[in-house]
C-alpha positions in Angstrom: 66.5 113.8 115.8 67.0 115.4 112.6 70.4 116.3 111.9 71.9 118.9 109.2 75.4 119.4 107.7 75.5 122.3 105.6 78.2 122.1 102.6 77.1 125.1 101.1 79.2 125.6 97.6 80.9 122.2 98.2 79.8 119.1 96.0 79.3 115.5 96.4 82.8 114.7 94.8 84.7 117.2 96.6 87.0 116.9 99.9 84.1 118.3 102.5 81.8 115.8 101.6 84.4 112.8 101.2 85.7 113.8 104.9 82.3 113.6 106.5 80.2 111.2 104.7 81.7 107.9 106.6 80.2 110.0 109.8 77.5 110.8 108.3 76.7 107.2 107.6 77.4 105.9 110.8 74.9 108.6 112.1 72.7 107.5 109.9 73.0 103.6 110.7 72.5 104.3 114.0 69.0 105.9 113.6 69.1 109.1 113.1 68.4 111.2 110.0 71.2 113.3 109.1 70.8 115.7 105.6 73.2 117.2 103.4 72.3 121.0 102.3 74.0 122.6 99.7 73.6 125.5 97.6 76.0 124.8 94.9 74.7 122.0 92.4 75.6 118.9 94.0 74.8 116.4 91.2 71.6 113.4 92.1 70.6 114.7 95.3 70.6 111.6 98.0 68.5 110.6 100.4 66.6 113.4 101.8 69.6 115.8 100.8 68.8 119.5 100.0 70.3 121.7 97.4 68.7 125.3 97.7 69.3 127.9 95.1 70.3 131.0 97.2 70.9 133.8 95.5 73.6 135.8 95.5 75.4 132.5 96.2 74.0 130.1 93.6 75.8 129.5 90.0 73.3 128.5 87.8 71.4 131.7 87.7 72.7 134.3 85.3 71.7 137.5 87.8 73.0 135.6 91.1 76.4 135.1 88.9 76.9 138.7 88.1 75.4 139.9 91.6 77.9 137.5 93.1 80.5 138.5 91.2 80.4 142.2 90.8 80.3 142.7 95.1 83.0 140.0 95.5 85.5 142.3 92.9 84.6 145.0 94.9 84.9 143.9 99.1 86.2 140.2 98.5 84.6 137.2 98.8 84.2 136.3 102.4 83.8 140.2 103.4 81.0 139.9 100.4 79.9 136.4 101.6 79.6 138.3 105.9 78.2 141.5 104.6 75.1 139.5 103.1 75.0 137.1 105.2 71.3 138.6 106.2 70.1 138.1 102.6 71.4 134.8 102.4 70.1 133.5 105.6 66.9 134.6 104.7 66.5 133.0 101.9 68.3 129.8 103.6 65.4 129.9 106.1 62.4 130.3 103.7 63.7 127.5 101.0 64.2 125.1 103.8 60.1 124.8 103.8 59.7 124.2 107.7 62.3 121.6 107.9 63.4 121.6 111.4 66.5 120.6 112.7 67.4 119.5 116.1 71.4 120.3 115.3 73.0 122.1 112.3 76.7 121.8 111.6 77.9 124.4 109.0 81.1 122.6 107.8 84.1 124.3 106.9 83.8 128.4 105.1 79.9 127.3 104.3 79.1 129.3 108.3 80.4 132.8 106.9 77.6 133.3 104.5 75.4 131.9 107.1 76.7 134.0 109.7 73.7 135.8 110.8 71.5 132.3 111.7 70.0 133.2 115.1 69.8 129.8 115.9 72.4 128.2 117.9 74.4 125.4 115.7 78.1 124.2 115.3 80.7 125.7 112.9 83.4 122.9 111.7 86.5 124.6 111.3 88.6 122.8 108.9 91.4 125.1 108.2 93.6 127.2 109.6 92.1 130.8 108.6 95.1 132.7 109.6 98.1 130.6 107.9 95.6 129.8 105.0 94.1 133.6 103.9 95.6 136.4 106.4 99.3 135.5 105.2 98.2 136.1 101.9 98.5 140.3 102.6 99.9 142.7 104.2 99.7 146.0 106.1 96.2 147.3 106.5 95.1 144.4 104.6 96.5 142.0 106.4 95.2 144.1 109.7 91.4 144.0 107.9 91.1 140.1 107.4 92.7 139.4 111.0 89.2 141.3 111.9 87.1 140.2 109.8 88.0 136.4 110.8 87.5 137.5 114.8 84.5 138.8 114.2 83.2 135.9 111.8 84.4 133.3 114.1 83.5 135.2 117.8 80.5 134.3 119.7 79.9 130.9 118.0 80.3 127.5 119.0 83.3 126.0 117.4 84.7 122.6 116.3 88.2 122.3 114.6 89.4 119.3 113.0 93.2 119.6 114.7 94.6 120.9 117.9 96.5 122.9 114.9 93.6 124.9 113.6 92.4 125.6 116.9 95.5 126.9 117.5 95.2 128.9 114.8 91.9 130.4 115.4 92.5 131.4 119.2 96.0 132.7 119.3 96.4 133.9 115.7 92.8 135.3 114.2 92.3 136.3 118.4 88.8 134.9 118.0 86.3 135.0 121.0 84.0 131.8 120.8 81.6 130.7 122.8 83.0 127.0 122.5 85.9 125.7 121.1 87.0 122.1 120.9 88.9 119.7 118.5 86.7 117.0 117.0 88.4 115.2 114.3 87.0 114.2 110.5 86.3 110.6 110.8 86.8 107.8 108.7 85.8 104.4 107.7 89.0 102.5 107.5 87.8 99.3 105.7 86.3 101.6 102.9 89.3 103.0 102.4 91.1 100.1 102.0 89.2 99.0 99.5 89.6 101.9 97.0 93.0 101.4 97.0 92.5 97.8 96.0 90.2 99.2 92.7 91.8 98.7 89.8 94.3 102.5 88.9 93.8 104.7 85.7 97.6 105.7 85.0 100.9 104.1 84.1 103.6 104.4 86.7 106.8 103.0 87.8 106.5 100.3 90.1 107.9 101.6 93.0 107.7 105.6 93.7 108.3 108.3 95.9 104.6 109.8 95.7 103.0 113.3 96.7 99.7 115.3 95.6 97.9 118.3 95.9 97.1 121.3 93.7 100.4 122.8 93.3 100.0 126.4 95.1 101.6 129.1 97.5 101.1 126.3 100.3 101.9 123.0 99.1 105.5 123.7 98.8 106.1 121.8 96.1 108.8 123.9 95.2 110.4 122.5 98.9 110.2 119.0 97.7 111.7 118.9 94.7 115.2 120.8 96.0 114.8 117.7 99.0 114.2 115.1 96.8 117.1 116.8 94.5 120.1 116.6 97.5 118.2 113.0 98.4 119.7 109.8 97.1 116.9 109.9 94.4 116.1 105.7 95.7 113.2 105.8 93.5 111.4 108.4 90.8 109.3 111.5 92.3 105.3 111.2 91.2 103.5 114.3 91.7 99.8 114.8 91.2 98.2 117.7 90.8 97.3 120.6 88.4 97.0 124.6 89.0 98.5 127.7 87.4 102.0 127.1 89.1 102.7 123.8 87.8 104.8 124.9 84.5 106.9 126.5 87.4 107.5 123.9 89.5 108.1 121.5 86.0 110.6 124.9 85.7 112.4 123.7 88.5 112.9 120.9 87.8 114.6 121.2 85.1 117.3 123.8 86.5 117.5 121.2 89.5 118.1 118.4 86.7 115.3 116.2 87.6 113.4 116.0 84.6 114.1 112.1 84.2 113.6 111.4 88.0 110.3 113.4 88.3 106.9 112.6 87.2 104.1 115.4 87.2 101.5 113.2 86.8 98.8 116.0 86.3 95.2 115.8 88.5 93.5 112.5 88.8 90.5 111.7 90.9 91.9 108.8 92.3 94.8 108.8 93.7 94.6 106.1 96.3 95.5 102.9 94.3 98.8 104.6 93.9 99.7 104.3 97.2 99.7 100.5 96.8 102.8 101.5 94.8 104.3 104.2 96.4 107.4 103.7 98.8 106.4 106.5 100.9 104.4 109.8 100.3 105.5 113.4 101.2 103.2 116.2 102.4 105.5 119.3 102.0 102.6 121.6 103.3 102.9 125.0 105.0 99.6 125.3 105.7 97.3 122.1 106.4 94.3 121.5 108.8 94.2 117.7 109.0 95.7 116.2 105.8 93.4 113.5 104.8 96.0 112.1 102.1 98.4 111.3 105.5 95.1 109.3 106.8 94.8 107.4 103.4 98.5 106.8 103.4 98.8 105.1 106.7 96.1 102.9 105.9 97.2 101.7 102.8 100.3 101.1 104.8 102.3 103.9 103.3 105.0 105.4 105.5 104.8 109.0 105.4 106.8 112.5 106.1 105.5 115.1 106.3 106.5 119.0 107.4 104.6 120.1 110.8 101.5 121.9 109.2 98.0 121.0 110.6 97.2 118.0 112.1 100.5 116.1 110.8 101.8 115.7 115.1 98.4 114.3 115.9 98.5 112.2 112.8 101.8 110.8 112.7 101.9 110.6 116.7 104.7 108.5 118.7 107.1 106.1 116.8 105.9 108.3 113.5 106.8 111.6 114.7 110.3 111.4 113.9 109.3 112.2 110.3 107.6 115.2 111.1 109.9 117.9 109.9 109.7 122.1 110.4 108.1 123.3 107.2 110.0 125.0 104.6 113.6 123.3 105.9 114.9 121.4 103.0 118.0 120.0 105.1 115.9 118.3 107.5 113.1 117.5 104.7 116.4 115.7 102.1 117.5 114.0 105.6 113.7 112.4 106.7 113.7 111.0 102.9 117.1 109.2 103.1 116.5 108.0 106.3 112.7 106.8 106.2 113.4 104.6 102.8 116.8 103.2 104.2 114.2 102.0 107.7 110.9 101.6 106.8 108.8 101.9 109.2 105.4 99.6 109.3 102.1 101.9 109.4 98.7 101.2 108.9 95.5 103.0 110.0 95.5 101.7 113.9 98.2 104.4 115.0 95.4 106.8 113.9 92.3 104.5 115.9 91.1 107.9 117.0 89.5 108.9 114.3 87.2 105.6 113.7 83.8 107.1 111.7 82.6 105.3 115.0 83.8 107.2 117.0 83.2 110.6 115.5 80.1 109.4 114.8 78.8 109.1 118.7 80.5 112.9 119.3 78.2 114.1 117.0 75.5 112.6 118.4 76.6 114.0 121.9 76.8 117.4 120.9 73.4 117.5 118.7 72.3 116.3 121.5 73.6 119.5 123.6 72.1 121.4 121.4 68.8 119.7 121.0 68.4 120.2 124.9 69.6 124.1 124.7 66.7 124.5 122.4 64.1 123.2 124.3 
């Protein structure tokens, strides 16, 4: 059986590949073919993976970039991709050159440009569309984008990576999919543990509180800084990440008199070794799908405090659920910071065994067999 994971505009180093890699490798180990399909140059191709130069999506061609830039400026990126999906889908099919797959899984937003694909497939939804995109707008634009995402995802076979993403899609977007169910991202915990043991390429204190992510409106590092300023500050706070809001966060840290307590460590593509030193990881986000960094922290044995965004409750389950606090609530986050450092729980990947890549790989095979059966 031949299976395609379409990542579209993602690349090998990016998160969408990393959260699907372990499952794909396990499916291959079980004797099935899994190909990744990109339309942005992912670098040297691995195995039978494919790079398709689709006009209007590809960034290497100048004419393609100009075409895309012109219409995105007028229509917005997702409406542009939806509107021109017949053009993109025809190219997609032609450039596969007769390669036939028994099952196709469009990962993340790769499904939007190929919405016109009539062959039955699965769309894997990795984020909360309403919270992540629609809430950026107000008035008629908010109404328009709600309808757009409802149209994009209705009538499809959807897989969501957490219950929160499923709720967002059905209740907030109002999509009416052909089918919808939760299938978590899968992880090889042994590989994750090994990655935390790799040499680190940064100089940090021996112990600290840690957080990471692109500083934007959803990560809410401002809430974290305010909570940390009210906490006992047992350890310095290290924030990994870079972005246009970073200077604003640095200014807020100065206003809160935290200049000597907070370290802005910048972007680093290998933060897992830092989890060995971290006494605590904090996720202060307003919006998540299934937060990979929480999975990495638990696997490294690092306790976690998180807001109730995305799949945080599903990851911090049972006794760990006491460390999940309401999003945007500075007081509750402060309380949790103080409490967990005074009474640190022992954590490991045992509490998230349902994310084991072998279990998730079997689920993908079952879904692939289902699609193959429908097609024949």
